[in-house]
N, C-alpha and C positions, 0 to 999 in steps of 0.2 A: 586647653579647655575642650570639652566634648559637647557634641550636639545634644540639645535637650528638647525632645519633642513631647515628653510626658506632660509637663506643665505648660508648654508653649506650643500648641498644636499648629500654629501658623508658620513654624520654623521651616518646614520643608517647602511650602509654597514660596516663602521669601527667598530661600536658596535657589529655587527654580527661576525666580525673577532675576536674581543676581547673575545666574549662569547664562541668561539670555544676553547679557551685556558683555561684548567682546573684551573691553578694557578690564572689566572686573574678573573675568576668567583669566586674563593674562596676569593680573595681580595676585590671583589665587585667593580671592576673598571668600571667607567661610562664614555663613550665618550660623551663629551658635544659639540664638534665641529670637523668637518673634511672636508678638501678641498684638492685640488691638491697642496696647498701651506703649510698646517699645520694641526696638530691634537692637540686637547686639551682634556685631560683625568683627571678625578677626582678620587682620592684615599681616601675613607672614613677612619676615625680613628677607630682603634680597639685595645683593650688591648692585644689581642693575637699577635700583631705585635711589641710589646715593645722590644727594645734591651737594654735599660738602665733603669732597674727597679727603681732606686733611683730617677729618674726624670719623668718617663713615656714617654720618647722620643722613637719613633719607630726606628727600626733597619735600618742601612744604606742599607742593602740588599733589604729592601722593596722599598726604593727610587730608587735603581738600577733597580729593576723589573719594577717599574713605567716608568722609563726613557727608558729602553729597549723596553717595550711594546709600548710606545708612538712613539719612533723612527721607530719601525717595522710597526706600523699602518700608519705612515706618508709615508713610502715606498710603502705600499700596495695602499694607496690612490693616490699617485703621478703616479705610474705605470698604475693604472686603468684609471685615467683621461687622460693620454697621449697616451696610447696604447689600451685602452678598453679591457684589458686582466688582468687576476689575476695571481699573482706569490707569492710563499712563499719564502721569502728571509731570510736565517739564518744569525745571527749576526757573523761577523768576529772578530770584536774587539770593545771594549767600554771603554771609560775613563770617570770617574765621579770625579769632584772636589766638595768637600763639603764646602760650605761657612759658614753655621751655622746649628744647629739642628732644626728640625721641632718642632713647638710648640705642646704639647699634646692636645688632645681633639678637634683638628681642622683638616679638610681635607687638603690634599696636591694636588696640580694641576701640571700636567706635560704637558708642551707645547713643541711640537717637529715639526721640518720641515725637509723635504728632499730637500736639496739645490742643489744637483747635481746627475744626473742619467747618468752613462756611460753604455756601452753595457754589462758590467759584474758586476759593483759595484754601489751601492747606498750610498751616503754620507749624514749623518744626524747630527743635533745638537739639543739639548734640554735644557730646563730650568725647574727646579722644584721650586715651590713657594707656598705661602699660601695667605697672604693678598694682595700682589702686585707683579707683575712680575718684578718690579724694585728692589725688595728686595728678591733676589733668595736664596733658600736653597742650591741648587746645580746646576752646569752646567755639561753637558755631550756632548761628540762627539762620533760618532760610524759609522762604515762602515758595509754594508750588502752585501752578495753575491746574485746576481740575478740568479734565477734558471728558466729553461724553464717552461712556463705555462702548458705544458703537464704533469709536475710532480705534479701538484696540485691535480688532481683526480676529478672525476665528483661529488662525494658526497660533498667534501669540497667546490667546486665551487658553487654548488647549494645552500649550506648553506649560503655562503657569499652573494649570490645574492638574498636571501630571498625566494627562490623557495621551500624550505623545512625548517622546524624548527628543523631538526635533529642535534644533537650534536655528532660530530665525536668522536668515542672512548667511551667505557663503563666507564665513570667517573662520579663522583658525581657532582650534580648541586648546592650543598650546598654553601651558602655564609657566610662570617663572620657575627656574631652578631654586628650590628653597634651601636656605642655609641651615645646617644641622647644629648650629651653636658655635661654630668656629669660623674665622674669617676665610674667605676664598683664597686658595693658594695662587690662583692665576691673576688676581687683582688685589693689590694691597689697598686696604680701605682707610689707612691712616697715613698715607704718604704726605710729607710736607709739601706745601704749594707756595711758590713765589708768585703771588697774584700780580704784583706790579711787573715782574719779569715776563709773565705770560701775556699780559696786556701789551707791553712794549713790543714783544716779539710779533704778536698779532697785528699791531699797527705797522711794523716794519714790512711784514708780508702782505699787508692790506687784505688779510684773511682772518676775519673774526670768527670763522668757524673753528679756528685754532683754540679759542676759548671753550667752545662747547665740547670739544674732544676730551676735555678733562672732567666733564660732568656726566656720569653714567645715565642719569635720568633724562638729560637732553637727548642722548642717543636712543634711549628707550622709547620716547615718543616720536623721534625722527626729526627733531627741530634743526633749522638752518638759519643763517644770518648773512646779510649782505650790507655793505656800506655804500651809500650814494651821497657823495659830498659830506655834509655834516650830519647826515641822517643814517641811523641803523634801521633796517627793515628786517623783521624776523618772519620766518616762514615755517609753517607746519604742513608738510605735504599730506595729502589724503592717504590714510592708512587704515586698513580694516581693523587692526588691533586696537585702534583708538575709539571705536564705535561705542556709544552709550545708549542709543535708541535704534534698535534693529529694524523697526517698522519703517522709518523714513528713508534710509538710515541717516543718523546724525552722530556727530562727535560727542563723546561723553563730556558733560559740563565740567567735570573735574580736570579732564585733560586740557580743555580750553583755559581753565584757571591756572593750571600748572604751566602751560605754555606762556601765558601772559606774565606770570610771576617770574619765570626764568628769564624772560625778555627784559624785565625791569632790572633784575640783578646784573645782567650783562651790560645794560645801559649805564648803570651806576659804576661798574668796574671800569668801563672805557672812559666815560666823560668826567668822573670824579677821581680817577686814579686811586681807588681804594686799596689799602694795604692788605685787606682781608676780604673774603667773600661776604657781601652784605647779608645780614640775617633778617628775615621777615618778622615783623612785629604784628601786623594785622593786614588782612586782605579782604576787600569788599568788592563783589562783582555783581553787575546787573546784566542779565541775559536779555537781549533785545529781540532776537529772532533765532530760529534754529540754526545751529552750525552744521550744515549739511556735509556729507562726505565729499568735501572739496578741499583744495589748498586754502589755507587760512594765513592771514598776515597780521602783524602787530607792529605798532609804533608806540614809543614811550616818550613822555615829557616829564622831566624832573621839575616839579613845581616849587619845591622848597628843599634847601639843603643847609643843614646846620653842621656843627662839629661832630655830632653823634647820630643824628637822625635825618633821613631824607624822605620826602614824600614824592611819589611817582604816580602820574595818571597814565593809564594804558588803554589803548583802543585796538579792537580786533575786527577785521572785516574779511570778506571772501572775494566775491567778484566785483564789488563796487565799494570804493573807499568811503563813499558818502552813506552807504547803507551798512552801518556797524552791526555785528552780531552780538557784541558784548563790550562793555566799558568797565574799567576797574580802577580802584585807588588803593594804594598800599603804602605802609610805612616800613622803613628798613633801618636797622642799626648799622652804621658804617664805620664805627671806631674800631 
């Protein structure tokens, strides 16, 4: 799909906003349309984003990042059109319902709209799809906190208005190598996986990072894991490419969500001895405070496990375990 600026004059500004976010540049997100009513963003396929190596399907955290970015861009566009001002609106909460997995080797599109602006909160909804918006991959709803335009800063404002090509923050402009329609020769994307064998081997080695080595997306965000007795503690080291707010700077909310979702998947694989990689059904996250550019940690608690579905509560913190930056709840298919 091509950029459309004739009918959607806010497209270039929305693209400049997305380009300020290091994680979005790394993903290669392209804004195709933007107006006061909606935003449409393209996510190219890459083998580095795979969350299910046996099928080549990208990780749910990538879809969450796309939806979060599309919703945030819709808020920026709606506020600018209505008030002729620029605001940075951090995500308060986001819920994503996954209808079906994205097909490998094809781009994913995120369509979002800001359907209500109050004096303090912006309300959004979004759809992720591939061939047709009538055949969605996922639905999302989210709310964003409006912050005074004075908090934006001159450098960020000038970058969004196209008055300068400066990228806020000293971060890489590298984008993912995009796939031209054929699987990568260096990385088989449909390799069979013996999940139980991998878990058994990781347990024998007492090295659960062995699990993460099989998931490209876990390596993409830099995720690690350690076992302490009966607990698994997951770590996301501070990494410039994961930035989503260059002003603070802070980690992209989608990266935090993807980190928490992947942690829950590994938790289920280890403690429930699943025969397959668990598939996310829905993921709901509340952001309690900014996830600054620091090491982040996650612990998971399996609160319900049936024969086919498991429920996991997930907590994320940085310097103080009692001061959480986010909490999440998710359902997974485990059969």
